[in-house]
C-alpha positions as CSV (number, residue, x, y, z in Angstrom):
1,M,202.7,59.2,128.5
2,I,206.2,61.3,128.7
3,G,205.5,64.7,128.1
4,I,209.0,65.5,125.9
5,S,207.6,69.2,125.5
6,K,206.2,69.4,129.0
7,L,209.2,68.6,130.5
8,Y,212.3,69.1,128.4
9,L,210.8,72.5,127.6
10,G,208.6,73.6,130.2
11,Q,205.7,74.0,128.2
12,V,202.6,74.4,130.1
13,E,199.7,71.6,128.7
14,A,196.3,71.2,129.3
15,S,196.5,67.7,130.5
16,D,199.3,69.1,132.8
17,P,196.6,68.5,135.9
18,L,195.7,65.0,135.3
19,R,199.8,64.0,134.6
20,Y,200.9,65.3,137.1
21,G,198.1,66.6,139.9
22,R,196.7,63.2,141.0
23,R,199.2,61.6,143.3
24,S,199.7,62.6,146.7
25,A,202.7,65.0,146.8
26,H,203.1,65.2,150.2
27,L,204.6,61.4,150.2
28,P,208.0,60.6,149.9
29,S,208.4,59.7,146.5
30,H,209.0,56.0,147.6
31,L,206.0,55.5,149.3
32,L,204.0,56.8,146.7
33,Q,200.9,54.3,146.4
34,F,197.8,53.8,144.9
35,S,195.1,56.6,146.2
36,E,191.6,55.8,147.3
37,D,190.8,58.9,145.6
38,K,192.4,58.2,142.2
39,K,189.9,57.1,139.6
40,P,191.2,56.1,136.4
41,V,191.6,57.1,132.9
42,V,188.9,54.8,130.6
43,V,189.7,53.4,127.3
44,W,186.4,51.8,126.0
45,N,187.0,49.5,122.4
46,V,183.2,50.2,121.9
47,T,183.5,48.0,118.6
48,A,185.5,45.3,117.0
49,R,184.4,46.7,114.1
50,C,187.2,48.4,111.4
51,N,187.2,49.4,108.4
52,L,190.8,48.7,108.0
53,S,193.1,46.0,108.7
54,C,196.7,47.1,110.8
55,T,199.1,44.9,111.3
56,H,199.9,46.3,114.6
57,C,196.3,46.5,116.0
58,Y,196.2,45.5,119.4
59,A,192.9,44.8,119.4
60,A,193.2,42.5,116.6
61,A,189.8,44.3,115.4
62,S,187.5,42.3,113.0
63,G,184.3,41.0,113.1
64,A,181.2,42.0,115.1
65,P,181.3,40.0,118.1
66,D,178.3,40.8,121.3
67,E,178.6,44.7,121.3
68,L,177.2,46.7,124.6
69,S,173.9,48.1,123.4
70,T,173.0,51.5,123.4
71,D,171.2,51.1,126.6
72,E,173.9,49.5,128.2
73,A,176.7,51.4,127.3
74,L,174.9,54.6,128.2
75,A,174.4,53.2,131.6
76,V,178.2,52.7,131.9
77,I,179.0,56.0,131.0
78,D,176.6,57.0,134.0
79,D,178.6,55.1,136.0
80,L,182.1,55.7,135.1
81,A,180.7,59.6,135.8
82,A,179.4,59.0,138.5
83,F,182.4,57.4,139.8
84,G,184.5,60.2,139.2
85,C,186.5,58.9,136.2
86,P,188.2,61.7,134.1
87,V,188.7,60.8,130.8
88,L,187.0,58.3,129.0
89,L,188.7,57.6,125.3
90,F,186.5,56.4,122.9
91,S,188.7,53.9,120.8
92,G,187.8,50.6,118.5
93,G,188.3,48.5,116.1
94,E,187.3,51.9,114.6
95,P,184.7,53.9,117.0
96,F,183.4,55.5,114.2
97,V,182.0,52.6,112.5
98,R,179.5,52.5,115.2
99,P,176.3,53.9,114.5
100,D,175.2,55.4,117.8
101,I,179.0,56.5,118.7
102,L,178.4,60.6,118.5
103,T,175.1,59.5,121.0
104,L,177.5,58.0,123.6
105,A,180.2,60.7,123.5
106,R,177.2,63.8,123.6
107,H,176.1,61.5,126.9
108,A,179.3,61.3,128.3
109,V,180.3,65.1,127.9
110,S,177.0,65.7,129.0
111,R,177.2,64.0,132.6
112,G,181.0,65.7,132.7
113,L,183.4,63.3,131.5
114,R,186.2,64.8,129.0
115,V,185.9,62.7,125.7
116,V,188.3,61.8,123.8
117,F,188.6,59.5,120.4
118,S,191.4,57.5,118.9
119,T,190.5,56.6,115.5
120,N,192.0,56.1,111.9
121,G,190.7,58.8,110.7
122,T,189.2,57.6,107.8
123,L,185.8,58.3,108.5
124,I,185.9,61.6,109.6
125,D,184.8,64.3,107.1
126,A,183.5,67.9,107.2
127,A,180.1,67.0,108.7
128,R,181.3,64.5,110.8
129,A,184.3,66.9,112.5
130,A,181.6,69.2,113.0
131,E,179.3,67.0,114.9
132,I,182.4,66.1,116.8
133,R,183.2,69.6,117.9
134,A,179.3,70.7,118.3
135,I,178.9,67.8,121.2
136,G,182.3,69.4,122.9
137,A,184.5,66.5,122.9
138,S,188.2,67.4,123.9
139,Y,190.6,66.0,121.2
140,A,190.7,63.2,118.5
141,G,194.0,61.3,118.0
142,I,194.4,60.3,114.3
143,S,197.1,57.3,113.7
144,I,199.7,57.7,111.3
145,D,202.3,55.3,110.7
146,G,204.5,57.1,108.1
147,M,203.9,58.8,105.0
148,E,201.6,57.6,102.4
149,Q,203.5,54.3,100.8
150,V,204.7,52.9,104.3
151,H,201.1,53.9,106.3
152,D,199.4,52.6,103.6
153,R,201.2,49.7,104.1
154,F,200.7,49.1,107.4
155,R,197.0,49.7,107.1
156,A,196.9,47.4,104.6
157,C,194.7,49.8,102.3
158,P,195.8,51.8,99.7
159,G,194.6,55.0,100.0
160,A,194.4,55.2,103.8
161,F,196.9,58.1,104.3
162,R,195.3,60.4,102.0
163,R,191.8,59.6,103.7
164,S,193.4,60.2,107.4
165,L,195.0,63.3,105.8
166,D,191.3,64.5,105.1
167,G,190.0,63.5,108.9
168,I,193.0,65.6,110.3
169,R,192.1,68.5,107.9
170,A,188.5,68.2,108.7
171,C,189.2,68.6,112.2
172,R,191.5,71.3,112.2
173,E,189.1,72.9,110.0
174,A,186.3,72.6,112.1
175,G,188.3,73.6,115.2
176,V,188.3,70.6,116.8
177,K,191.7,69.7,118.2
178,V,193.8,66.6,116.5
179,G,196.9,65.2,116.9
180,L,199.1,62.6,115.4
181,R,199.3,59.1,116.9
182,V,202.4,57.1,116.0
183,T,203.2,53.1,116.9
184,L,206.9,53.3,116.2
185,T,208.7,49.8,114.4
186,R,211.8,49.1,112.7
187,D,209.9,49.4,109.5
188,N,208.7,53.1,110.5
189,V,210.9,54.8,112.8
190,G,212.5,56.2,109.6
191,E,209.5,58.1,109.2
192,V,209.6,59.9,112.0
193,P,211.5,63.0,110.6
194,A,209.3,63.6,107.6
195,I,206.2,62.9,110.7
196,F,207.5,66.1,112.4
197,D,207.5,67.8,108.7
198,L,204.1,66.9,108.4
199,L,203.2,68.0,112.0
200,E,204.7,71.3,111.1
201,S,203.2,72.1,107.5
202,E,199.9,70.8,108.4
203,R,199.9,73.0,111.9
204,I,199.1,70.0,114.3
205,P,199.2,70.9,117.6
206,R,200.2,67.0,119.1
207,L,202.2,64.3,118.7
208,C,202.2,60.8,120.5
209,L,204.8,58.5,119.5
210,Y,203.9,55.3,120.9
211,H,206.2,52.3,121.7
212,L,204.8,48.5,120.4
213,V,203.3,47.0,123.0
214,Y,203.0,42.7,121.8
215,C,199.3,42.1,122.2
216,G,196.4,41.7,119.4
217,R,198.0,41.4,116.0
218,G,201.1,43.4,117.5
219,A,202.2,40.5,119.1
220,E,203.7,39.2,115.4
221,L,205.7,41.9,115.4
222,A,207.6,41.8,118.6
223,G,210.7,40.6,116.3
224,R,210.3,44.3,114.7
225,D,210.7,46.3,117.5
226,L,213.3,48.6,118.5
227,P,216.7,47.9,119.8
228,A,217.7,49.5,122.6
229,D,220.3,51.6,120.6
230,L,217.9,52.8,117.9
231,R,215.5,53.5,120.8
232,R,217.8,56.0,122.5
233,A,218.8,57.7,119.3
234,T,215.2,58.0,118.2
235,L,214.0,59.4,121.6
236,D,217.3,62.2,121.1
237,L,215.7,62.9,117.5
238,I,212.2,63.5,118.9
239,I,214.0,65.4,121.8
240,D,216.0,67.4,119.5
241,R,213.3,67.8,116.6
242,T,210.6,69.2,119.6
243,A,213.2,71.7,120.7
244,R,214.0,73.2,117.3
245,L,210.1,73.1,116.7
246,H,209.8,75.4,119.6
247,A,212.3,78.0,118.9
248,R,211.0,78.5,116.0
249,G,207.8,79.6,118.1
250,L,205.6,76.3,117.2
251,P,204.9,75.4,120.3
252,V,204.0,71.5,119.8
253,E,202.8,69.1,122.0
254,V,204.8,66.0,121.8
255,L,204.8,63.2,123.8
256,T,206.0,59.3,123.9
257,V,203.8,56.5,125.0
258,D,204.0,53.1,126.7
259,N,207.7,53.2,127.8
260,H,208.1,54.7,131.6
261,C,212.1,54.6,131.2
262,D,211.9,57.2,128.4
263,G,211.5,59.6,131.7
264,P,214.5,58.7,133.0
265,Y,216.3,58.9,130.0
266,L,215.3,62.4,129.4
267,Y,215.9,63.3,132.6
268,L,219.7,62.0,132.6
269,R,220.1,63.9,129.2
270,M,219.2,66.7,130.9
271,L,221.7,66.0,134.0
272,R,224.6,66.1,131.1
273,E,223.1,69.4,129.4
274,R,223.6,70.5,132.9
275,S,219.6,71.7,133.1
276,P,218.4,74.1,135.6
277,R,215.7,72.2,135.3
278,A,216.9,68.5,135.7
279,E,215.5,68.0,139.3
280,D,212.1,69.3,138.8
281,V,212.3,67.0,136.0
282,L,212.7,64.1,138.3
283,A,210.1,65.2,140.7
284,L,207.6,65.7,138.2
285,L,208.2,61.9,137.0
286,R,207.9,60.6,140.5
287,M,204.9,62.6,141.3
288,N,203.0,61.1,137.9
289,G,204.5,57.4,138.8
290,G,205.0,55.7,136.1
291,N,202.5,53.2,134.1
292,S,199.3,53.3,136.1
293,T,198.0,49.7,134.5
294,G,195.1,48.7,137.0
295,H,194.7,51.9,138.9
296,G,194.9,55.1,136.7
297,L,194.4,53.5,133.7
298,A,191.4,50.6,132.6
299,C,189.8,49.1,129.5
300,I,186.5,48.6,128.9
301,S,186.1,46.2,125.9
302,W,183.2,46.0,123.4
303,D,181.2,42.9,125.1
304,G,181.7,44.8,128.5
305,T,184.8,42.8,129.8
306,V,186.8,44.6,131.9
307,Y,190.6,44.6,131.7
308,P,193.6,46.3,133.8
309,D,195.0,48.3,130.3
310,Q,194.1,48.0,126.6
311,F,196.7,45.7,125.8
312,W,196.4,43.7,128.7
313,R,193.6,41.3,127.2
314,N,194.2,38.1,128.5
315,K,194.2,39.3,132.1
316,P,189.8,39.9,132.4
317,V,188.9,41.4,135.8
318,G,185.3,41.7,135.4
319,N,182.2,42.7,133.3
320,V,180.3,45.8,133.1
321,R,177.1,43.5,132.3
322,E,177.6,42.1,135.5
323,R,178.9,44.1,138.0
324,P,179.2,48.3,137.6
325,F,182.8,49.1,136.3
326,S,182.7,51.4,139.6
327,A,182.4,47.9,141.7
328,I,184.3,45.8,139.8
329,W,187.1,48.9,140.0
330,G,186.8,50.4,143.0
331,R,187.7,47.9,146.2
332,P,189.3,44.9,144.2
333,E,189.7,41.7,146.4
334,S,193.3,41.3,148.3
335,G,195.5,38.7,145.8
336,S,193.5,40.1,142.8
337,L,195.2,41.1,140.1
338,L,193.9,44.6,140.3
339,D,195.2,44.5,143.9
340,L,198.7,43.1,143.1
341,L,199.0,45.7,140.3
342,R,198.3,48.4,142.7
343,R,201.3,46.9,145.3
344,K,203.4,45.8,141.8
345,K,206.4,48.3,142.7
346,Q,207.1,45.8,145.6
347,L,206.7,42.9,143.4
348,V,208.9,43.1,140.2
349,G,211.7,41.3,139.9
350,G,215.0,41.3,138.2
351,R,216.9,44.8,137.5
352,C,213.9,46.4,138.0
353,A,214.0,45.9,141.7
354,T,216.7,47.4,142.4
355,C,216.3,50.6,139.6
356,R,216.6,54.3,140.8
357,F,213.9,54.7,139.0
358,L,211.5,52.1,140.1
359,D,209.2,55.0,141.5
360,V,209.5,56.8,138.1
361,C,208.4,54.2,135.5
362,G,206.3,52.2,137.9
363,G,207.6,49.2,136.5
364,N,206.7,49.7,132.8
365,F,204.6,47.3,131.1
366,R,203.4,44.0,132.3
367,A,201.5,42.9,129.5
368,R,204.7,43.6,127.5
369,A,207.0,41.7,130.3
370,E,204.7,38.9,130.4
371,A,204.4,38.4,126.5
372,A,208.2,38.7,126.0
373,T,209.1,36.6,129.3
374,G,206.5,34.5,130.2
375,D,206.8,36.2,133.7
376,L,204.3,38.5,135.0
377,W,206.6,40.4,136.8
378,G,209.7,40.2,134.7
379,V,211.6,42.7,133.2
380,D,209.8,44.8,130.3
381,P,212.1,44.5,127.3
382,A,211.4,47.5,126.1
383,C,213.4,49.2,129.2
384,Y,216.8,50.4,127.5
385,L,218.6,52.1,130.2
386,T,222.0,50.5,130.9
387,D,223.3,49.2,134.5
388,D,225.3,51.7,135.3
389,E,222.3,54.3,134.7
390,I,220.2,52.4,136.7
391,R,222.6,51.4,139.5
392,R,221.3,53.3,142.9
């Protein structure tokens, strides 16, 4: 995640310690490596079931395969807590179609995990929002793809936008921190100004704008991904709109997600603008280290399969029904995928290998690079920096 409001405007945000405080700051930036005590944020796709059928669903959610039972899931939570994972994100499918989801969330909070939800919001009413608040969940991210017509088309469900908006309002009224999650393609990038307007009119405190990763049904949209010039223009728009909100006294948290070259692009813009904070921003980006697939980010699927992240679903690394997550993740065998990912800055090829921002982006998404090039260590096509910008 690239914190636009944090980096460009200097806003202090609740997730700062998680994003910038979990690496060994005393090491030179080019030596920043996986730390033994760095524990992952875990995305848990607790169910494959969903009440919608979204065109860009990375999990290709449908049906109800062999989900972990309640008892199995509670045991996983105990293991994650004992291992020291800082955040557990319940996702799906749609997590709220699982009848025991609040039981699982309540147990996770009681074990000291920060609990967040990734949801389409359509199943959240006032009563459900009050329950989310009562168990102590930290956040609900609700997916919005644009205004009503565009959103309903993406979700393949007339009325989905209004129901999601009702869920956002229910969370806000119940005192649950809520934010918007937007996945950008050519088919909805024109909605970004309207989404910022919605953010303001509905008093929503957080916005995450996701770059498309080519997996699940999202793989079918690879040809609708943003070209480099449109990515750059869209990031400038996001920065400008965020700054305008802050100038009017609305300190909204705005982040871009799943494309870590947004960080160098932001830094280079700040250099052009002669911002006195530019070098501090570069230091923060290096401290964060960019993409953390396989070390700072993990995924558990509905059937217990563990993946390096939620997008790389053709690369299982174990199953919690066979070995605890802590054993799978803690000390991977030499030469295994998890081991290689923790050394990927030494392994990426092409222009990534000589890029001066490699320690900032971390080589970006291997899942997207592999999907586009067939090469595990190939160049992520979402990188839009020019050769001149990345030259050492």
